C-alpha positions as CSV (number, residue, x, y, z in Angstrom):
1,X,0.0,0.0,0.0
2,X,1.1,3.5,-0.7
3,X,2.3,5.1,2.5
4,X,0.6,8.4,1.6
5,X,-2.8,6.7,1.7
6,X,-2.3,5.9,5.4
7,X,-5.1,7.5,7.6
8,X,-3.8,10.6,9.3
9,X,-4.5,9.4,12.9
10,X,-1.7,6.8,12.5
11,X,1.0,9.5,12.2
12,X,3.0,9.6,15.5
13,X,1.7,12.6,17.5
14,X,-1.7,12.8,15.9
15,X,-4.1,10.1,17.2
16,X,-7.9,9.9,16.9
17,X,-8.9,13.2,18.4
18,X,-6.4,15.4,16.5
19,X,-7.1,13.3,13.4
20,X,-10.8,14.1,13.7
21,X,-10.1,17.8,14.0
22,X,-7.7,17.8,11.0
23,X,-10.3,16.1,8.9
24,X,-13.1,18.6,9.8
25,X,-11.1,21.8,9.8
26,X,-8.5,21.3,7.0
27,X,-9.9,18.4,5.1
28,X,-6.8,16.3,5.9
29,X,-7.7,12.6,5.8
30,X,-4.5,10.9,4.8
31,X,-0.7,11.4,4.9
32,X,-0.8,12.7,1.4
33,X,-3.3,15.4,2.3
34,X,-1.0,16.7,5.0
35,X,1.9,16.6,2.6
36,X,-0.1,18.9,0.3
37,X,-0.9,21.4,3.1
38,X,1.4,24.1,1.8
39,X,2.5,27.0,4.0
40,X,0.8,30.4,3.4
41,X,3.9,32.4,4.2
42,X,7.4,32.0,5.7
43,X,9.2,33.7,8.5
44,X,12.8,34.2,7.4
45,X,15.1,32.9,10.2
46,X,18.2,32.8,8.1
47,X,19.6,35.9,9.9
48,X,20.7,36.2,13.5
49,X,20.9,39.7,15.0
50,X,23.2,41.1,17.7
51,X,21.6,43.2,20.4
52,X,23.5,46.3,19.3
53,X,22.0,45.9,15.8
54,X,18.4,46.1,16.9
55,X,16.1,48.9,15.7
56,X,12.6,49.7,16.7
57,X,11.0,48.2,13.5
58,X,8.3,45.9,14.9
59,X,9.8,43.1,12.8
60,X,10.4,39.5,14.0
61,X,14.1,38.9,14.7
62,X,16.1,36.1,16.3
63,X,19.0,36.6,18.6
64,X,21.5,34.1,20.2
65,X,22.3,34.9,23.9
66,X,21.7,33.8,27.5
67,X,19.6,34.7,30.5
68,X,21.6,36.0,33.5
69,X,18.7,37.1,35.7
70,X,15.0,36.6,36.3
71,X,12.6,38.7,38.4
72,X,8.9,39.3,39.0
73,X,7.7,42.9,38.7
74,X,4.4,44.0,40.3
75,X,2.2,46.2,38.0
76,X,-1.2,47.9,38.2
77,X,-3.0,44.7,37.2
78,X,-1.2,41.5,38.2
79,X,2.6,41.0,37.6
80,X,5.0,40.5,34.8
81,X,8.0,38.2,34.6
82,X,11.2,39.8,33.3
83,X,14.4,38.1,32.3
84,X,17.7,39.9,31.5
85,X,19.0,38.5,28.2
86,X,22.6,39.3,27.0
87,X,25.0,38.6,24.2
88,X,28.6,39.9,23.7
89,X,27.2,43.3,22.4
90,X,24.7,44.3,25.0
91,X,21.6,43.4,27.0
92,X,17.8,43.5,26.6
93,X,14.7,42.2,28.5
94,X,12.4,39.2,27.8
95,X,8.9,39.8,29.2
96,X,5.9,37.5,30.0
97,X,2.6,38.8,31.2
98,X,1.0,35.3,31.7
99,X,2.0,31.7,32.4
100,X,4.7,32.9,34.9
101,X,4.9,29.8,37.0
102,X,5.7,27.2,34.3
103,X,7.9,29.6,32.3
104,X,10.0,30.5,35.4
105,X,10.5,26.8,36.1
106,X,11.5,26.0,32.6
107,X,14.0,28.8,32.0
108,X,17.7,27.9,32.3
109,X,20.2,30.5,33.5
110,X,23.5,31.0,31.7
111,X,22.6,28.5,28.9
112,X,22.7,29.6,25.2
113,X,19.2,30.2,23.8
114,X,17.9,31.3,20.4
115,X,15.0,33.8,21.1
116,X,12.6,34.9,18.4
117,X,9.9,37.5,18.4
118,X,9.0,41.2,17.9
119,X,11.3,43.7,19.4
120,X,10.1,47.0,20.9
121,X,11.9,49.8,22.6
122,X,10.8,51.1,26.1
123,X,12.7,53.7,28.0
124,X,15.7,53.3,25.8
125,X,15.9,49.6,26.4
126,X,14.8,46.8,23.9
127,X,12.4,44.2,25.0
128,X,10.7,41.1,23.5
129,X,7.3,40.0,24.8
130,X,6.5,36.3,24.9
131,X,9.4,35.2,22.8
132,X,9.7,31.8,21.1
133,X,12.6,30.1,22.8
134,X,14.8,27.2,21.9
135,X,18.0,25.9,23.4
136,X,20.8,26.6,20.9
137,X,21.9,22.9,20.7
138,X,18.3,21.8,20.0
139,X,17.9,24.6,17.4
140,X,20.9,23.4,15.5
141,X,19.8,19.8,15.6
142,X,16.2,20.3,14.5
143,X,15.1,19.5,10.9
144,X,13.3,22.8,10.9
145,X,15.0,25.0,8.3
146,X,16.1,28.5,8.6
147,X,12.9,29.7,7.0
148,X,9.9,28.9,9.1
149,X,6.7,27.9,7.3
150,X,3.4,29.3,8.6
151,X,0.5,26.9,7.8
152,X,-3.2,27.6,7.2
153,X,-5.1,27.3,10.4
154,X,-8.6,27.8,11.9
155,X,-9.9,29.2,15.2
156,X,-10.9,25.7,16.3
157,X,-7.4,24.3,15.8
158,X,-5.9,27.2,17.7
159,X,-8.3,26.7,20.6
160,X,-7.5,23.0,20.7
161,X,-3.8,23.9,20.9
162,X,-2.9,22.6,17.4
163,X,-0.6,25.5,16.8
164,X,1.7,26.2,13.8
165,X,4.5,24.6,15.9
166,X,2.4,21.4,16.3
167,X,1.7,21.2,12.5
168,X,5.3,21.8,11.8
169,X,6.2,18.9,14.1
170,X,3.7,16.7,12.3
171,X,5.2,17.6,9.0
172,X,8.7,16.7,10.3
173,X,7.3,13.3,11.5
174,X,5.7,12.7,8.1
175,X,9.1,13.2,6.4
176,X,10.7,10.8,8.9
177,X,8.1,8.1,8.5
178,X,7.9,8.2,4.7
179,X,11.7,8.8,4.4
180,X,10.8,11.3,1.8
181,X,10.4,8.5,-0.8
182,X,8.1,10.5,-3.1
183,X,8.1,9.3,-6.7
184,X,8.5,11.6,-9.6
185,X,5.2,12.7,-11.2
186,X,6.3,14.6,-14.4
187,X,7.8,13.2,-17.6
188,X,11.6,13.5,-17.7
189,X,11.4,15.5,-21.0
190,X,9.5,18.3,-19.2
191,X,11.8,18.3,-16.2
192,X,14.8,18.6,-18.5
193,X,13.3,21.2,-20.7
194,X,12.1,23.5,-17.9
195,X,15.0,22.7,-15.6
196,X,12.5,21.8,-12.8
197,X,13.8,20.4,-9.5
198,X,12.8,16.8,-8.7
199,X,9.5,16.2,-6.9
200,X,11.2,15.0,-3.8
201,X,13.3,18.1,-3.5
202,X,10.4,20.4,-4.2
203,X,8.3,18.9,-1.4
204,X,11.1,19.1,1.1
205,X,11.9,22.7,0.2
206,X,8.3,23.9,0.3
207,X,8.1,22.7,3.9
208,X,11.7,23.2,5.1
209,X,13.3,25.7,2.7
210,X,17.0,26.4,3.5
211,X,16.8,29.8,1.7
212,X,14.7,32.0,-0.6
213,X,16.2,30.6,-3.8
214,X,15.3,27.0,-3.1
215,X,11.9,28.0,-2.0
216,X,11.2,29.8,-5.2
217,X,12.3,26.7,-7.2
218,X,10.1,24.5,-5.2
219,X,7.1,26.8,-5.6
220,X,7.6,27.0,-9.4
221,X,7.9,23.2,-9.7
222,X,4.7,22.5,-7.6
223,X,2.6,25.2,-9.2
224,X,3.5,24.1,-12.7
225,X,2.6,20.5,-11.9
226,X,-0.7,21.4,-10.4
227,X,-1.7,23.5,-13.4
228,X,-0.3,21.0,-15.9
229,X,-2.6,18.2,-14.6
230,X,-5.6,20.5,-14.7
231,X,-4.9,21.4,-18.3
232,X,-4.2,17.8,-19.2
233,X,-7.7,16.9,-17.9
234,X,-9.4,19.7,-19.6
235,X,-7.8,19.3,-23.0
236,X,-8.3,15.5,-22.9
237,X,-11.9,16.1,-22.1
238,X,-12.3,18.3,-25.1
239,X,-10.5,15.8,-27.4
240,X,-12.6,12.9,-26.1
241,X,-15.8,14.8,-26.6
242,X,-14.8,15.6,-30.2
243,X,-14.1,11.9,-30.9
244,X,-16.7,10.2,-28.7
245,X,-19.7,12.4,-28.3
246,X,-21.3,12.3,-31.8
247,X,-23.2,15.4,-32.7
248,X,-25.8,15.8,-35.4
249,X,-23.8,16.8,-38.5
250,X,-25.5,19.9,-39.9
251,X,-24.2,19.4,-43.4
252,X,-26.5,21.9,-45.2
253,X,-26.3,25.6,-45.0
254,X,-29.6,26.1,-46.7
255,X,-32.4,28.5,-47.7
256,X,-33.2,29.9,-44.3
257,X,-29.6,30.9,-43.5
258,X,-28.8,32.2,-47.0
259,X,-32.0,34.1,-47.5
260,X,-31.6,35.9,-44.2
261,X,-27.9,36.5,-44.6
262,X,-28.2,37.9,-48.2
263,X,-31.5,39.7,-48.0
264,X,-32.6,40.5,-44.4
265,X,-29.5,41.4,-42.3
266,X,-30.4,44.7,-40.6
267,X,-26.7,45.8,-40.7
268,X,-23.3,44.8,-42.1
269,X,-21.7,42.2,-39.8
270,X,-18.4,43.1,-38.1
271,X,-15.3,41.0,-39.0
272,X,-15.4,39.5,-35.5
273,X,-19.0,38.4,-36.0
274,X,-18.1,36.8,-39.4
275,X,-15.2,35.0,-37.8
276,X,-17.3,33.6,-35.0
277,X,-20.1,32.4,-37.4
278,X,-17.4,30.6,-39.4
279,X,-16.1,28.9,-36.3
280,X,-19.6,27.8,-35.3
281,X,-20.4,26.6,-38.9
282,X,-17.3,24.4,-38.9
283,X,-18.3,22.9,-35.5
284,X,-21.8,22.2,-36.6
285,X,-20.7,20.6,-39.8
286,X,-18.3,18.1,-38.1
287,X,-19.5,14.9,-36.7
288,X,-18.7,16.0,-33.1
289,X,-20.9,17.8,-30.6
290,X,-20.2,21.5,-30.5
291,X,-19.3,22.9,-27.1
292,X,-18.4,26.5,-27.6
293,X,-18.3,29.5,-25.3
294,X,-19.1,32.8,-27.1
295,X,-17.9,35.9,-25.3
296,X,-18.8,39.4,-26.4
297,X,-19.2,42.6,-24.6
298,X,-22.6,44.2,-24.0
299,X,-23.9,45.3,-27.4
300,X,-21.4,43.4,-29.5
301,X,-24.1,41.6,-31.4
302,X,-24.3,38.1,-30.0
303,X,-28.0,37.8,-30.7
304,X,-27.6,37.8,-34.5
305,X,-24.9,35.2,-34.2
306,X,-27.3,33.1,-32.1
307,X,-30.1,33.5,-34.8
308,X,-27.8,32.5,-37.7
309,X,-26.7,29.4,-35.8
310,X,-30.4,28.5,-35.2
311,X,-31.2,29.0,-38.9
312,X,-28.5,26.4,-39.8
313,X,-30.2,24.0,-37.3
314,X,-33.6,24.6,-39.1
315,X,-32.0,24.1,-42.5
316,X,-31.0,20.7,-41.3
317,X,-34.4,19.9,-39.9
318,X,-33.7,20.5,-36.3
319,X,-35.2,22.6,-33.5
320,X,-33.3,25.1,-31.3
321,X,-33.8,26.5,-27.8
322,X,-32.3,29.6,-26.1
323,X,-32.3,29.6,-22.3
324,X,-31.9,32.9,-20.4
325,X,-31.6,33.4,-16.6
326,X,-34.4,35.9,-16.1
327,X,-37.8,36.6,-17.6
328,X,-36.9,40.1,-18.6
329,X,-33.9,38.8,-20.6
330,X,-35.9,35.9,-22.2
331,X,-38.6,38.3,-23.2
332,X,-36.1,40.6,-24.7
333,X,-34.4,37.8,-26.7
334,X,-37.8,36.8,-27.9
335,X,-38.8,40.2,-29.1
336,X,-35.4,40.8,-30.7
337,X,-35.3,37.5,-32.5
338,X,-39.0,37.7,-33.6
339,X,-38.2,41.1,-35.1
340,X,-35.1,39.9,-36.9
341,X,-36.9,36.8,-38.3
342,X,-40.2,38.4,-39.2
343,X,-39.6,38.2,-42.9
344,X,-38.8,34.4,-42.6
345,X,-41.2,31.6,-42.3
346,X,-40.1,30.6,-38.8
347,X,-42.2,29.6,-35.8
348,X,-40.7,31.1,-32.6
349,X,-42.3,30.9,-29.1
350,X,-41.6,32.1,-25.6
351,X,-42.0,29.9,-22.5
352,X,-41.5,31.4,-19.0
353,X,-43.0,31.0,-15.6
354,X,-45.9,33.4,-16.5
355,X,-46.9,31.8,-19.8
356,X,-50.6,31.0,-19.6
357,X,-51.8,27.4,-19.5
358,X,-53.6,27.5,-22.8
359,X,-50.5,28.9,-24.5
360,X,-48.3,26.3,-22.8
361,X,-50.4,23.5,-24.2
362,X,-49.9,24.8,-27.7
363,X,-46.1,25.1,-27.2
364,X,-45.9,21.5,-25.9
365,X,-47.8,20.2,-28.8
366,X,-45.9,22.1,-31.4
367,X,-42.6,21.1,-29.8
368,X,-43.4,17.5,-30.0
369,X,-44.8,17.4,-33.5
370,X,-41.8,19.5,-34.7
371,X,-43.7,22.5,-36.1
372,X,-42.1,24.8,-33.5
373,X,-38.6,25.8,-34.7
374,X,-37.2,27.9,-31.9
375,X,-38.2,28.0,-28.2
376,X,-36.9,30.8,-26.1
377,X,-37.4,30.7,-22.3
378,X,-36.2,30.6,-18.7
379,X,-35.7,27.6,-16.5
380,X,-39.2,26.7,-17.5
381,X,-37.7,24.9,-20.6
382,X,-36.1,22.4,-18.2
383,X,-39.4,21.0,-16.9
384,X,-40.0,17.3,-17.7
385,X,-43.2,18.2,-19.5
386,X,-41.2,20.1,-22.2
387,X,-40.3,17.5,-24.8
388,X,-38.7,18.3,-28.2
389,X,-39.3,16.5,-31.4
390,X,-35.6,16.8,-32.3
391,X,-33.5,19.4,-30.4
392,X,-30.3,20.0,-32.4
393,X,-28.9,23.2,-30.8
394,X,-29.1,24.6,-27.3
395,X,-28.0,28.1,-26.6
396,X,-27.4,29.2,-23.0
397,X,-27.2,32.9,-22.2
398,X,-25.1,34.1,-19.1
399,X,-24.2,30.5,-18.4
400,X,-22.7,31.1,-14.9
401,X,-26.2,31.6,-13.6
402,X,-27.2,28.0,-14.4
403,X,-26.0,25.1,-12.3
404,X,-24.5,22.0,-13.7
405,X,-27.6,19.8,-13.0
406,X,-29.8,22.3,-14.8
407,X,-27.6,22.1,-17.9
408,X,-27.5,18.3,-17.9
409,X,-31.3,18.2,-18.0
410,X,-31.2,19.8,-21.4
411,X,-28.9,17.1,-22.7
412,X,-31.3,14.4,-21.6
413,X,-34.1,15.7,-23.8
414,X,-32.5,13.9,-26.7
415,X,-30.8,10.6,-27.5
416,X,-27.9,12.4,-29.2
417,X,-26.9,15.5,-27.1
418,X,-27.6,18.8,-28.9
419,X,-24.9,21.2,-30.0
420,X,-24.2,23.7,-27.3
421,X,-23.4,27.4,-27.5
422,X,-22.8,29.2,-24.3
423,X,-23.1,33.0,-24.5
424,X,-21.8,35.5,-22.0
425,X,-21.6,39.3,-21.8
426,X,-19.4,39.0,-18.7
427,X,-16.0,39.0,-20.2
428,X,-13.9,36.2,-18.6
429,X,-10.2,36.9,-18.3
430,X,-8.1,34.7,-20.5
431,X,-6.6,33.0,-17.4
432,X,-9.9,32.0,-16.0
433,X,-11.3,31.0,-19.4
434,X,-8.3,28.7,-19.8
435,X,-8.9,27.0,-16.5
436,X,-12.6,27.2,-15.9
437,X,-13.6,26.6,-19.5
438,X,-10.5,24.9,-20.7
439,X,-12.6,22.1,-22.2
440,X,-14.8,24.4,-24.3
441,X,-13.7,26.0,-27.5
442,X,-13.8,29.8,-27.1
443,X,-15.0,32.4,-29.6
444,X,-14.7,36.1,-28.9
445,X,-16.5,39.0,-30.5
446,X,-14.1,41.8,-29.8
447,X,-15.3,44.7,-31.9
448,X,-18.5,46.8,-31.6
449,X,-20.8,47.3,-34.5
450,X,-19.9,50.4,-36.7
451,X,-21.5,53.7,-35.8
452,X,-21.3,53.0,-32.0
453,X,-19.5,55.8,-30.2
454,X,-17.6,54.7,-27.1
455,X,-19.4,55.7,-23.9
456,X,-17.7,58.6,-22.0
457,X,-17.4,57.7,-18.3
458,X,-16.7,60.2,-15.5
459,X,-16.5,60.0,-11.7
460,X,-18.2,62.8,-9.7
461,X,-18.5,63.3,-5.9
462,X,-21.8,63.9,-4.2
463,X,-21.1,67.6,-3.8
464,X,-21.1,68.0,-7.6
465,X,-24.7,66.9,-7.8
466,X,-26.1,70.3,-9.0
467,X,-23.8,70.3,-12.0
468,X,-24.7,66.7,-12.8
469,X,-28.5,67.5,-12.6
470,X,-28.0,70.4,-15.0
471,X,-26.2,68.1,-17.4
472,X,-29.2,65.7,-17.2
473,X,-31.6,68.5,-18.0
474,X,-29.6,69.5,-21.0
475,X,-29.6,65.9,-22.3
476,X,-33.4,65.6,-21.7
477,X,-33.9,68.9,-23.6
478,X,-32.2,67.2,-26.6
479,X,-34.8,64.5,-26.4
480,X,-32.6,61.9,-24.7
481,X,-33.5,59.7,-21.7
482,X,-31.7,58.9,-18.4
483,X,-31.2,56.0,-16.1
484,X,-30.4,56.6,-12.4
485,X,-29.5,53.4,-10.6
486,X,-29.3,52.7,-6.9
487,X,-27.5,49.7,-5.3
488,X,-29.5,46.8,-4.1
489,X,-27.7,44.4,-1.8
490,X,-29.7,41.7,-0.1
491,X,-28.1,42.2,3.4
492,X,-29.1,45.9,3.5
493,X,-32.3,45.7,1.6
494,X,-34.3,47.9,3.9
495,X,-31.6,50.6,3.9
496,X,-31.2,50.4,0.1
497,X,-35.0,50.7,-0.4
498,X,-35.0,53.8,1.8
499,X,-32.1,55.2,-0.3
500,X,-34.0,54.5,-3.5
501,X,-37.2,56.1,-2.2
502,X,-35.4,59.2,-0.8
503,X,-33.5,59.5,-4.1
504,X,-36.8,59.2,-6.0
505,X,-38.4,62.0,-3.9
506,X,-35.5,64.4,-4.3
507,X,-35.3,63.7,-8.1
508,X,-39.0,64.3,-8.3
509,X,-38.5,67.7,-6.7
510,X,-35.6,68.6,-9.0
511,X,-37.3,67.3,-12.1
512,X,-41.0,68.3,-11.5
513,X,-44.1,67.4,-13.5
514,X,-45.4,68.3,-16.0
515,X,-42.0,69.2,-17.6
516,X,-40.4,65.9,-16.6
517,X,-41.9,62.4,-15.9
518,X,-40.2,59.7,-14.0
519,X,-40.5,55.9,-14.0
520,X,-39.4,53.8,-11.0
521,X,-38.6,50.1,-10.9
522,X,-37.6,48.0,-7.8
523,X,-37.8,44.5,-6.4
524,X,-40.8,45.1,-4.2
525,X,-43.1,45.9,-7.2
526,X,-45.4,43.4,-8.8
527,X,-44.0,42.0,-12.1
528,X,-46.9,43.5,-14.1
529,X,-46.2,47.0,-12.6
530,X,-42.5,46.6,-13.3
531,X,-43.1,45.6,-16.9
532,X,-45.5,48.6,-17.3
533,X,-42.9,51.1,-16.0
534,X,-40.2,49.6,-18.3
535,X,-42.6,49.8,-21.2
536,X,-43.4,53.4,-20.6
537,X,-39.7,54.2,-20.5
538,X,-38.9,52.2,-23.6
539,X,-41.7,54.0,-25.5
540,X,-40.3,57.4,-24.5
541,X,-43.2,58.4,-22.3
542,X,-40.9,59.0,-19.3
543,X,-37.6,60.9,-19.3
544,X,-35.9,59.3,-16.3
545,X,-35.9,55.7,-15.1
546,X,-35.0,55.4,-11.3
547,X,-34.2,51.8,-10.6
548,X,-32.3,49.3,-8.6
549,X,-30.0,46.9,-10.4
550,X,-33.0,45.0,-11.8
551,X,-32.1,46.6,-15.1
552,X,-28.5,45.2,-15.2
553,X,-29.4,42.7,-17.8
554,X,-32.0,43.2,-20.4
555,X,-33.4,46.6,-21.1
556,X,-32.7,47.9,-24.5
557,X,-33.6,51.6,-25.0
558,X,-31.5,53.1,-27.8
559,X,-32.7,56.6,-26.9
560,X,-31.3,56.4,-23.4
561,X,-27.9,58.2,-23.4
562,X,-27.0,58.8,-19.7
563,X,-26.5,56.3,-17.0
564,X,-26.0,57.7,-13.5
565,X,-24.9,55.2,-10.9
566,X,-25.4,56.3,-7.3
567,X,-23.1,55.0,-4.5
568,X,-21.0,53.5,-7.3
569,X,-18.4,52.4,-4.8
570,X,-20.8,49.7,-3.6
571,X,-20.8,48.0,-7.0
572,X,-18.3,45.5,-8.3
573,X,-16.4,46.2,-11.5
574,X,-18.3,43.7,-13.7
575,X,-21.6,45.1,-12.4
576,X,-20.6,48.7,-13.2
577,X,-19.5,47.6,-16.7
578,X,-22.8,45.7,-17.2
579,X,-24.8,48.7,-16.1
580,X,-22.9,51.1,-18.3
581,X,-23.7,48.8,-21.3
582,X,-27.4,49.8,-20.9
583,X,-26.6,53.1,-22.7
584,X,-24.7,53.7,-25.9
585,X,-27.1,51.5,-27.9
586,X,-28.1,54.3,-30.3
587,X,-26.1,56.5,-32.6
588,X,-25.8,59.4,-30.1
589,X,-22.9,60.1,-27.7
590,X,-23.7,58.4,-24.4
591,X,-22.4,59.0,-20.9
592,X,-21.9,57.1,-17.7
593,X,-21.6,59.1,-14.4
594,X,-20.3,57.4,-11.3
595,X,-21.4,59.2,-8.2
596,X,-19.6,58.5,-4.9
597,X,-18.9,60.0,-1.5
598,X,-15.5,61.4,-0.7
599,X,-14.3,58.5,1.5
600,X,-13.2,55.7,-0.8
601,X,-11.2,52.6,-0.1
602,X,-8.2,51.9,-2.4
603,X,-10.1,49.1,-4.2
604,X,-13.0,51.5,-4.8
605,X,-10.6,54.1,-6.2
606,X,-9.1,51.5,-8.5
607,X,-12.6,50.5,-9.7
608,X,-13.6,54.1,-10.5
609,X,-10.3,54.8,-12.3
610,X,-10.6,51.6,-14.4
611,X,-14.1,52.5,-15.4
612,X,-13.1,56.0,-16.5
613,X,-10.0,54.7,-18.3
614,X,-11.5,51.9,-20.5
615,X,-14.6,50.5,-22.1
616,X,-12.9,47.2,-22.8
617,X,-14.7,44.5,-20.9
618,X,-11.7,42.1,-21.0
619,X,-9.4,44.7,-19.5
620,X,-12.0,45.4,-16.8
621,X,-12.3,41.7,-16.1
622,X,-8.5,41.4,-15.6
623,X,-8.5,44.2,-13.0
624,X,-11.6,42.7,-11.4
625,X,-9.8,39.3,-11.2
626,X,-6.9,40.9,-9.4
627,X,-9.2,42.7,-7.0
628,X,-11.6,39.9,-6.2
629,X,-9.8,36.6,-6.9
630,X,-11.1,33.8,-9.1
631,X,-13.7,32.3,-6.8
632,X,-16.0,35.3,-6.7
633,X,-16.0,36.0,-10.4
634,X,-17.5,32.8,-11.4
635,X,-20.6,33.3,-9.2
636,X,-21.5,31.0,-6.3
637,X,-22.1,27.7,-7.8
638,X,-18.8,27.8,-9.8
639,X,-16.6,29.2,-7.0
640,X,-14.4,26.7,-5.2
641,X,-14.4,24.7,-8.4
642,X,-10.7,25.0,-8.5
643,X,-9.6,24.4,-5.0
644,X,-5.9,24.8,-5.9
645,X,-3.3,23.8,-3.3
646,X,-0.6,26.2,-4.3
647,X,-1.1,27.9,-7.7
648,X,-3.0,31.2,-7.9
649,X,-4.8,31.8,-11.2
650,X,-4.2,35.6,-11.0
651,X,-0.6,35.7,-10.0
652,X,0.5,32.6,-11.9
653,X,-0.9,33.4,-15.3
654,X,2.5,32.8,-17.0
655,X,2.9,29.3,-15.4
656,X,-0.7,28.5,-16.4
657,X,0.0,29.4,-20.0
658,X,3.2,27.4,-20.0
659,X,1.4,24.4,-18.4
660,X,-1.3,24.5,-21.1
661,X,1.2,24.8,-23.8
662,X,3.1,21.7,-22.6
663,X,-0.1,19.7,-22.0
664,X,-1.2,20.4,-25.6
665,X,2.2,19.4,-27.0
666,X,2.2,16.1,-25.2
667,X,-1.3,15.2,-26.2
668,X,-0.6,16.1,-29.8
669,X,2.3,13.7,-29.9
670,X,0.8,11.0,-27.7
671,X,-3.0,11.4,-27.4
672,X,-3.6,8.2,-25.4
673,X,-0.4,8.6,-23.3
674,X,0.8,5.2,-24.3
675,X,4.5,6.0,-24.6
676,X,6.6,4.3,-21.8
677,X,7.9,7.7,-20.6
678,X,4.3,8.9,-20.1
679,X,3.1,5.9,-18.0
680,X,3.6,7.5,-14.6
681,X,1.8,10.7,-15.9
682,X,-1.1,8.6,-17.2
683,X,-1.5,6.8,-13.8
684,X,-1.7,10.2,-12.0
685,X,-4.0,11.5,-14.6
686,X,-6.4,8.5,-14.1
687,X,-6.3,8.9,-10.3
688,X,-7.2,12.5,-10.6
689,X,-10.0,11.8,-13.0
690,X,-11.7,9.7,-10.2
691,X,-11.6,12.6,-7.8
692,X,-14.7,14.6,-7.5
693,X,-13.2,17.8,-6.2
694,X,-12.8,19.6,-9.5
695,X,-12.7,18.0,-12.9
696,X,-16.3,16.8,-13.0
697,X,-17.8,20.1,-12.2
698,X,-16.3,21.9,-15.1
699,X,-18.9,22.5,-17.7
């Protein structure tokens, strides 16, 4: 049996109780899990200070010397224990405020110690409170290296006295018991080419580094390996799907597609749109199931790409569906697509939670007898009652809002799984796309339709409000419309609602009837009232729409040219970018005004500066990734998908790209990993495939 599979309680010094805690708190079940518990940071103990070199810097330092005197000093509350500590250059004090009795008994006079801790200066004399102490001869003999690792911990572990020192001891014991016999996990060719240190050395130096340089080599080696195996999994998954999962080959590009493309396109397609349509056509024409992620900023024209893809499905005698996360968005897709396809002989229907029973019945019948070509809807499409005659293409909009189970329900509506196109207007940074969606093929629409002017974004403080209001009045006088958006955060819903209502009242005073009229939309309204207010604004009957973030996705009013975001510091970057995308949909110059108070955190400042500096969603997503980390960006049910041990998707982008590049190269030369030099790699690959923690959740 592999020693690393041994249950953790068998390690000397652990036992059943500690073993139970380690399992619950740090998910450490076996020796191997402990080995992969990497330190968060290191305390550099490579340097020893002399007492006359000390400065009042509040840094941790270590000093070699001996205690010559111990005394107890009375103070206002209780007492303190003070030891005089000397070396050949001077003297200082070691101080303890608690645990006097046993400390006093354990201290040895005139014996060399190494003390470690923070030094402060008091009345011209240096002192160190509650130092870590070790007899010099033990210090020299211990396996612990000069750089001390600090391991992840939890409050419960600290309360049960499983301190960093204890974990450190366990780690030493682990290396003693396994004799560090860890086998190599990467092919020799990669180790040679990248000059990586051996696995054994890397593991030793991550836990007991002798110096900074060896630590850096160990970190690089382990990060590369972790990312390499993730990429190997994702790329293999993609290749297997292309070979194994047969799709319906859409061999014909027929009348529906050609007629629409040649005679009814409302505008000239951008080069990016043409490129993406070509990529999709190639996928649909092959024998494999398409699995493509289509990224495009707000307003880049993903809808028309979706329609053209659905027309190819119809030309081949198949049905399509488009699933959106909210009713507003589904309805908007429906009206947009119906308008585009009005000149064609195509049956499109909408299915949401509020579709009437009679209408539902018709939809179910037409779906099953094949006379319904395109179904657009929300989660309602996933109900068991909804059965297709032959679903050939499933398009999912804003996919991170749908869980994995929901998506697999769609697949099961057919014997052969439909082709899949996942669309998102939330630009995903390249790094995340490579790791989260590494098994999807990715298309990007990276140019806006011609005639669109970039939105001008400015940041204004609350005390500039009068000027901002004057600007709004000038825009309204030109016949334009304005959004004013307030934050809505579940935790502070009552407060947010009050802000919104106060805001609405003061706006109503500053923009009085009959000259101005104002719509309001918020979560507490009935859906019918919401839709009515939205409709009035869309038809130009009201000049200003005051709303919470309900309008983040969906509303399309080309005449609206100004977006004012109140308390903009309370929004995340991707949300600000999505909101800004609600304007700039017509030919006029549009504006986005970010209103904040004067007190801003550094992150908030960065967000405001980024928004004013660029309209590029991908650039914004990169900054967002740096500020928030990968977990948050993917939304809840995707976060934690990559519980990486050591690599960091933001900081280790270069290593990720290198790992992907090497994985692709190996699989190109040896797709089934059959070469003798790839056997160890294949074994690890297969073991990882069984693990549930990451791979199986990815798309």
